[in-house]
N, C-alpha and C positions, 0 to 999 in steps of 0.2 A: 877329028872333033872331039875337043878333049870333055872328059865326065863332068857334068856338074851335080853337085849333091844339093837337093832342095830340102829344107828341114822345117818340118811342120808340128808344132805342139798341139795337141788336141785336148780340148776339156769341156764337155758339154756345150758343143756347138752344132747339135742336130740339124739346125733350121739352116744353117749356111754351109756346112761341110762339102755337101755335093755341088754348090755351085763352085766352092773355091777349087775343090779337086778336078773339075771338069775343066776350068781354065789352066790347072797345071798341067794335065796329060795332053791337052791339045795345043801345048806350047809348039811353036814351029822347029824350035831346036829340041831334038829328040834324044839326046843322048844325056839321059836323066837318070838319077838315083834319087827316089823320093821316099825320105824318111818320116814316117808318121809316128810320133811317140804319143799314145793315149795314156793321159795323166790321170786314170781312174775316172772316168767318163761313167755317169749314172743317167743319160736320158737317149742312149742309143747311138752315141756317136761312135762307140767302140766297134760296133756292129757294122755301122756303115765302113767305118776304116777297112775291117777285112772284107768287106763285100769288093770295095775298090781294088784291095789287093789281088782278088781272085780274077778281077778282070783286066789288071796289067802287071806285067811282072816286073816292072820297073818301081813298083810301091812295095815298102818293107814296113812292116808295122811292129812296134814295140809296145807291149801294154805293162802298166805299172800302177800300184796305188798312188794316190795323190801326193805329189812331193812339191809341186808347183811348176812354172813355167820354166824357169831357169835351169832346174835339175832336168827337165825334159830335154831341152836344148842342148844342155851338155853331154847328156847320153848319146843324142845324134851325132855332136859333133865327132864323138870317140867312134861311134859307129860308122862314119861317113867314110867313102874312099874316092870322093871326087877330086878333081884338081881344082875346082872352085866349090865354094860354098854360097849358098842363098838362102834366107830366112824369110818365111811366109807365115802370116798370121791364118789360122783356119777359117776366120769369117770374112778373108778379103778376097779380092779377084784380080788375076793379073790380065794386061793384054797380051795377045797371042804371041807377040815379038818382045815379050820382057826379057826373056833368057837370053835369045839371040842378040837382041841389041847392047845388052849389058856385057855380052861376051866379046864382041864385034869391038866395042870401044875399048876395053881393058887391052885387048892385045894391039889395036892399031895405035893406039897412044902410049903404048907399054908402061900402064900404070897399075897400081897395086891396089887400086879400089876403084869399082865402075857404081856411078849413082845415077839413077834416073828421077824423072819428076813423079810425085806422089800426089795423088788426088783424092780429098776426104770426101765422102759421101754418106749420106743417111738413105733416101730410098731410091736413087738412081745413079748409074755410072754414067751417064751422058755429058759430055765435056764440051761446052760451048766455045771455047778457045784453048789455045794449045801452045805454047812456046816450043819452038824448035831450034835451040841453039845449043852449042855444046861448049864448055868451059873447063879449062884445065886448071887445077890448083894446086899450089905446092907451098912449102914453108909454113908460115903462121896462118895464110888464108886457109888451109886445109882445116885448122881447130877452128877458128873462127867460124867457117861455115859449119861446122857440126852443130854449133850452136844456134846457128839461123838458119839458112838456106837449105842445105841438104837434110838437116835433121839429125837428132843424135838415135835414133829409132835404126833397127836392124832392117826393117822391111824392104826398103827400095835400094837395095846394095847388091853387089856381087864381090865376094872377098876370094884371096887366094888362100886355100886351105894350107898350103906350106908354111904361111905366116903364123897361122893357128899353131901348127904342129911343132915347129921349130921354138915357138915362144911359149909353148904351153897356155894357149889363151883359153879362157873360160869365163862364163857368168858369173856373178857372186850370188850365191844362191841365199845369202843372208839378207839380201836388198830386193823389195818386191816392187818398187817404183823406180824408173830409169836406171835399171842394172844395165840396159842395153847402151846407154850412154857412156858409162863407165868401161864398157868392153870396146867400144870403139875408140874412146880415148887410148887405150892400151894399144889397139890395133895401128892407131896412128903413128906410135913411135917407131913402127916399123916399116913406115910408109912414106915412100918419096913423092908421089904423086897420085893425084883423084882426078879423075875424068867424070864429069857431070853432064850428062844429058838430059835437058830440062824439060823433054817432051813426057807427058803422063803416060806412065806404063804400068803403074802399080796403082790400084784403087782400095784405099784404106776405110773400111766400115766405121762410122761413128754412132755409139748408141749412149744414152745416157747413164745406164747401169753398167758401164765398163768399169774395171777396175780403176782406171785413172780418173773417170768423169764422176763416179758415185761419190757424193760428198759424204755419205755415211761411212764410207770404207776406211777403218781404223789403220790398215796397212799403207794408205797412200803416205803418210808422215815420214815413212823412210826415205821420202826424196830429200828430206832434209840432212839425214846422214850421207846421201849420194853427193850432194853438192858441199857440204861441209869437206869431204875428201877431195873433190875436184878443187876449190878456193884455196885449200890448204897446200894442195901442189901446184898452185899456180903462182909466179913470182909477179908482185905488183906492176914490174916494168915490162912485163910481157905485153904485147900489142893486144893481145886477146883477153886480158884481165878486165878490161871494161865490160866488155859483152858478158863474161861469166859472172861477174858481179852483180850486174842488172838481172840477169836469170835468176840468180840466188836470193836477192831482194825480193823480186816478184813472187817466189816460191814462200819465202817467210810471211810475206803479207796474205798470200792464199792459205797458208797454214794457220794464221790468225782468225781468218774468216769461216776455215772449215771446222773449227773448235767448237762452234755453236751447234754444230750439227751431229756431233758426236754423242751417242745414246748413254754412255760413259765417260765422264772427263778424266783423263790421266793428269793428276797433279804433278807429275815429273815433266810430262809432255809440256802442261801448259807454262811452266818455270822455264822449260828449253826454249821456248818460241819467244817468251818474254825476254830472255838472255840475247838471243840472236837479232831480237830487233833493236833491243838498246845498242850494240853493239855495230851493227851495219847500217841501220836506217837512221843515219844521222848525217849531218853536213859534210863532214870530212870524207865519208864514204860517196854520198850522192854526188858530189863533185867531180868524182872518177867517172861516174856513169856518163856517156858522151851523147848528144844531140836530143832527139825525139825521145829517146830511150828514159832519159830522165823525167821528161813530162808525163809518161805512161806511168812513171812510178808515183808522181803525185796526183794522177787520175785515180789511180787504184786507191789510195790513201783516202781519197775524198768519197769516191763513188764505188766502194767496193762490190754493190750488189750488180750495178751495170757491167762493171769489168768482168767480173766472174762470169755473167751471162754471156757475154762475148768468149772470153777464154776457152769456156766449156764447149762452144759452139765449134770453135776453130781448132780447138785440142784434138 
């Protein structure tokens, strides 16, 4: 049974950390190394991490001053010794067979990345319906799926640690939003096959004041730089270009919407959004977006309040 390193960055999640760690230590797959990086918590989360480490010798706690989630994850990547890596957010909950299933599929299908279904919840983790199918993704389909079905986040995936170590893969600490998407894109450069088990095994907690959902958060706008990097490194003739362009245009429209919620308007940011809007939200680019996605862009432009309410609920 190969060791799995579970990486959990912790910052002021006192209300949720116990539920998260209970679901981690009770995994049916027991050969775990659980790395908790306390990023300067001030609400009692630090003490809870230490208490859990005293109860389970698979838990290792690292305390640091606040440097951000990417710095915390990068530290844990360096400290990890497992054959596989899995990233868990400290306010989320795992199905008891989360790790067992991911390991089974990555080894059975000789894949480089194993993914499971993710269920986003607010108050309850009960699931009324659950798809139980397995899909293999190769070539262009892998990158396309990252922007759509499997998601660009780290949460619902199992990685080969060797790929991280051989290729020196780490999160970009200068980016606050969608830095995990960039890491996944780098990882895919060294990936031949993804196995995707659509069964919900990861439960992703949603709340309105998270870093992504909070409309007042000025750090959210760093996602523009993330997508600029992605679009500049994607050739227009690539099959996935249309999908990436769609997401980028939606991000630009959301940035315009979020500006009015900022306590202090940054003139350079406002100008940047205007420039991106003039460049990308015009007919020549919209024609490259296919099918229903093009109509979603039009809908966002006409009814931003309604679309944003839906995106924050689904995001």
